[in-house]
C-alpha positions, -999 to 999 in steps of 0.1 A, spaced: -678 -180 175 -680 -210 199 -663 -207 233 -633 -229 237 -623 -230 201 -593 -214 185 -591 -209 148 -559 -199 129 -554 -193 92 -520 -191 76 -507 -188 40 -475 -201 25 -470 -168 7 -471 -137 30 -455 -111 7 -464 -101 -29 -475 -127 -54 -477 -125 -92 -504 -136 -115 -506 -174 -117 -490 -180 -83 -507 -205 -61 -513 -196 -25 -518 -224 0 -539 -216 30 -540 -237 62 -568 -235 87 -561 -250 121 -590 -255 146 -582 -264 182 -607 -274 209 -594 -259 242 -622 -271 263 -624 -304 282 -656 -314 264 -662 -329 230 -677 -304 206 -700 -317 178 -713 -302 145 -686 -276 141 -687 -258 107 -661 -234 94 -667 -210 66 -638 -192 49 -642 -164 23 -619 -165 -7 -598 -133 -7 -605 -106 -33 -586 -110 -67 -580 -147 -61 -599 -178 -73 -604 -212 -58 -583 -239 -75 -583 -271 -55 -586 -284 -19 -568 -310 1 -596 -328 20 -572 -344 45 -576 -335 81 -560 -345 114 -576 -352 147 -564 -367 180 -574 -403 183 -586 -398 219 -612 -374 206 -600 -344 226 -593 -321 197 
């Protein structure tokens, strides 16, 4: 992992789920350094007994380029 980067993953369902439920995961990446970091790639493995359905390709970044 790169120094100065924090990565958090959360889910909208944290207790039991039933067959057919959708689980939304959110991955948050934060640059804690005072330098711009380029070419960051994040890989996330799909949990066992789940399947990929869809992805929201939206993202947020600070307009000053700090994070």
